[in-house]
C-alpha positions in Angstrom: -20.0 30.8 4.4 -19.3 27.2 4.0 -15.9 26.2 2.6 -15.9 25.4 -1.1 -13.3 24.0 -3.5 -12.7 26.3 -6.4 -10.0 26.7 -9.2 -7.8 28.7 -6.8 -7.9 26.3 -4.0 -7.3 23.4 -6.3 -4.4 25.2 -7.8 -2.9 25.6 -4.3 -3.2 21.8 -3.7 -1.6 21.1 -7.1 1.4 23.3 -6.4 2.2 21.7 -3.0 1.6 18.1 -4.2 3.3 18.8 -7.6 0.5 17.5 -9.6 -2.4 18.3 -11.7 -6.1 17.5 -11.3 -8.2 16.2 -14.1 -11.8 17.4 -14.0 -14.3 14.6 -14.5 -17.9 15.8 -14.2 -18.3 16.7 -10.5 -14.9 15.3 -9.5 -11.3 16.4 -9.6 -8.7 13.6 -9.7 -5.0 13.6 -9.3 -2.3 10.8 -9.1 0.9 11.0 -7.1 3.7 8.7 -7.9 6.8 7.7 -5.9 8.7 5.1 -7.8 11.7 5.0 -5.3 9.2 3.9 -2.5 6.9 2.0 -4.9 4.0 4.2 -3.9 1.0 5.4 -5.9 -1.8 7.5 -4.4 -5.0 8.9 -6.0 -6.8 11.8 -4.6 -10.4 12.6 -5.7 -12.2 15.8 -4.6 -15.9 16.0 -5.0 -17.0 19.5 -4.3 -20.5 20.2 -2.9 -22.1 16.7 -3.6 -25.0 15.0 -2.0 -23.9 13.0 1.1 -26.9 11.5 2.6 -29.5 14.3 3.2 -27.0 17.0 3.1 -24.4 18.5 0.7 -20.8 18.9 1.3 -17.2 18.2 0.1 -15.9 14.7 -0.1 -12.2 13.9 -0.3 -11.2 10.2 -1.3 -7.8 8.7 -1.1 -6.9 5.5 -2.9 -3.6 3.7 -2.4 -2.6 0.1 -3.4 -3.9 -1.0 0.1 -6.2 1.6 1.4 -9.4 3.6 0.5 -10.1 6.4 2.9 -12.8 9.1 2.7 -13.3 12.4 4.5 -16.9 13.4 4.4 -17.9 17.1 4.8 -14.4 18.4 4.4 -14.3 22.0 6.0 -11.0 23.0 4.4 -7.4 22.4 4.0 -3.9 23.6 4.9 -1.3 23.4 2.1 2.2 23.5 3.3 5.1 23.9 0.7 7.5 23.7 3.6 6.3 20.2 4.8 5.3 19.2 1.2 1.8 18.1 2.3 -1.8 19.0 2.2 -4.0 18.4 5.3 -7.6 18.1 4.7 -10.0 18.4 7.7 -13.5 18.2 9.0 -14.8 19.1 12.4 -17.9 17.8 14.1 -19.0 18.5 17.7 -15.5 19.5 18.7 -13.8 16.6 17.2 -11.6 16.7 14.2 -10.7 14.3 11.5 -8.1 14.7 8.9 -6.2 13.3 6.0 -2.7 14.3 5.4 -1.5 13.7 1.8 2.2 14.0 1.2 3.7 14.8 -2.3 5.8 11.6 -2.0 2.5 9.6 -2.4 1.9 8.8 1.2 -0.9 9.8 3.6 -1.8 9.6 7.2 -5.3 9.5 8.6 -6.5 10.9 12.0 -10.1 10.6 13.2 -12.3 11.8 16.1 -9.4 13.8 17.7 -10.4 16.1 20.5 -9.9 19.9 19.5 -8.4 20.7 22.7 -5.4 18.6 21.8 -4.4 21.0 19.0 -3.3 23.8 21.1 -2.5 21.9 24.5 1.0 21.2 25.7 2.2 18.4 23.4 5.0 17.3 25.9 2.3 16.2 28.3 0.8 13.8 25.8 1.7 10.2 25.3 3.7 10.0 21.9 0.9 8.1 20.4 -1.5 10.8 21.0 0.9 13.6 20.3 1.3 13.0 16.6 -2.4 13.5 15.9 -2.4 16.8 17.8 0.7 18.1 16.1 -0.4 16.9 12.6 -3.9 18.6 12.9 -2.7 21.8 14.8 -2.1 23.5 11.5 -5.8 23.6 10.9 -6.7 25.4 14.2 -6.6 29.0 12.5 -9.1 27.9 9.8 -11.2 26.1 12.3 -11.5 29.2 14.3 -12.2 31.2 11.1 -15.0 28.6 10.0 -16.6 28.9 13.5 -16.6 32.8 13.2 -18.1 32.8 9.7 -20.8 30.3 10.9 -21.8 32.8 13.6 -21.8 35.8 11.2 -24.2 34.0 8.7 
């Protein structure tokens, strides 16, 4: 079964990011503010919309200097401990993700080899290590998604 954003999943994201989504047609939008760091981040989630010839989830992030999109989002990991939500998508063994912090910051990782998620991080260059560590939280869900795809 393909991943879908629903009220329960949106509530989980709201809790970790300490925000509320406003529903606008086929879109959910929330704004994160960090006045101390002078940061503002908007997140928009479009569940099951047409993207080209297929249907999937789209996550858009807007900051003062950046607009980032994650097409065909396969799921997310919400971490109270880290105060962040990691949205991810996998395609042909490569992973892309957007990490949104409740302090209105985000990080983007694209085209990361899946094998980096469970490898020996100490053997990686520091520049590469960060992407593997950041996206390693998604590994259990990637395995679950793969299993569900085979069971369909």
